[in-house]
C-alpha positions as MATLAB code, in Angstrom:
seq = 'MTDRRYVKRAIKIWIALGAVAIVLGYGSFRAKDFVRGPAIEVISPLTASSFSDSLVEISGTARNLSFLTLDGNKIYTDESGAWKERILLSPGYNVVQIRAEDRFGRTAVEELELIYRKNGI';
ca = [
     105.457   90.551  123.117;
     104.880   94.019  124.517;
     104.731   95.480  120.996;
     101.962   93.059  120.108;
      99.938   94.016  123.216;
     100.450   97.674  122.406;
      99.125   97.186  118.869;
      96.074   95.217  120.099;
      95.313   97.876  122.677;
      95.670  100.664  120.099;
      93.321   98.834  117.713;
      90.716   98.397  120.472;
      90.927  102.081  121.354;
      90.489  103.145  117.702;
      87.524  100.813  117.251;
      85.904  102.177  120.426;
      86.505  105.771  119.289;
      85.037  104.964  115.869;
      81.936  103.431  117.450;
      81.483  106.481  119.699;
      81.875  108.802  116.684;
      79.226  106.852  114.744;
      76.770  106.965  117.663;
      77.320  110.697  118.220;
      77.028  111.434  114.497;
      73.764  109.534  114.185;
      72.408  111.155  117.340;
      73.134  114.644  116.062;
      71.597  113.754  112.678;
      68.359  112.635  114.341;
      68.357  115.541  116.822;
      67.918  118.103  114.039;
      64.230  117.119  113.770;
      63.821  117.656  117.521;
      65.480  121.063  117.382;
      63.567  122.360  114.342;
      60.048  121.395  115.364;
      57.147  121.062  112.906;
      57.249  122.758  109.502;
      54.473  123.479  106.988;
      54.830  124.508  103.366;
      51.761  125.416  101.324;
      52.394  124.700   97.640;
      49.098  125.869   96.212;
      47.259  128.209   96.214;
      49.290  131.276   97.072;
      47.958  133.626   99.715;
      45.819  136.503   98.392;
      44.647  134.357   95.477;
      41.249  135.057   93.974;
      38.819  132.351   92.802;
      35.601  132.283   90.796;
      34.743  128.767   92.021;
      33.964  128.140   95.697;
      35.601  124.676   95.740;
      39.364  125.090   96.172;
      42.092  122.465   96.524;
      44.868  123.298   98.977;
      48.071  121.248   98.905;
      51.451  121.294  100.562;
      53.996  119.405  102.600;
      54.628  119.051  106.323;
      57.553  117.659  108.331;
      58.258  116.639  111.919;
      54.672  116.461  113.116;
      52.259  114.333  115.075;
      49.110  115.765  113.571;
      48.001  118.351  111.036;
      44.745  120.313  110.877;
      43.059  122.509  108.283;
      40.646  124.941  109.969;
      40.467  122.579  112.954;
      39.762  119.418  110.919;
      42.428  116.727  110.988;
      44.099  115.974  107.663;
      46.528  113.227  106.748;
      49.884  113.198  105.001;
      51.479  110.520  102.869;
      54.898  108.947  103.560;
      56.743  111.946  102.127;
      54.705  114.477  104.129;
      52.560  115.663  101.197;
      48.911  116.539  101.837;
      45.970  117.721   99.754;
      42.500  118.866  100.833;
      39.484  120.529   99.244;
      37.525  123.267  100.975;
      34.509  125.429  100.189;
      35.047  129.170  100.351;
      32.436  131.662  101.489;
      31.786  134.625   99.212;
      34.338  137.357   99.859;
      37.436  137.216  102.050;
      38.419  133.868  103.665;
      41.246  133.003  106.068;
      42.296  129.355  106.058;
      44.542  128.090  108.850;
      46.851  125.066  108.600;
      48.266  123.996  111.951;
      50.891  121.330  112.706;
      51.893  120.041  116.120;
      54.751  117.725  117.025;
      54.885  115.193  119.843;
      56.532  117.746  122.151;
      53.634  120.216  121.863;
      55.387  122.682  119.572;
      53.217  124.129  116.824;
      53.585  125.755  113.433;
      50.753  127.727  111.847;
      50.343  128.836  108.249;
      47.467  131.109  107.227;
      46.144  131.606  103.707;
      44.065  134.605  102.737;
      41.807  133.630   99.842;
      39.137  135.586   98.005;
      36.047  134.018   96.431;
      34.442  136.293   93.882;
      30.969  134.927   93.323;
      29.957  135.213   89.651;
      33.374  136.749   88.873;
      32.454  140.032   90.587;
];
């Protein structure tokens, strides 16, 4: 009878250890987003690009954020974090700022330097 109790107790301990391992593993998996903070990736256009048309489409992806802005105007992402916005450039040198903030107040900023050459000059 003592062998049977020993086996039952050992099984309970292993099940408890397995449950603890699963909880800790999941917690560490989810904590990576907390540790990293927000991230922005601009897909197009590349910085220092030159344009002959003043209307430019900027697109990219963003992760781990509460809100995202393009030159101070809120923009929205889809389920996968992709975003796309159109802006009008002024003639000459333009700096466009994309800013992401997470729910803990941490921010990430990406700046694009774009050139609009009016009439191709």
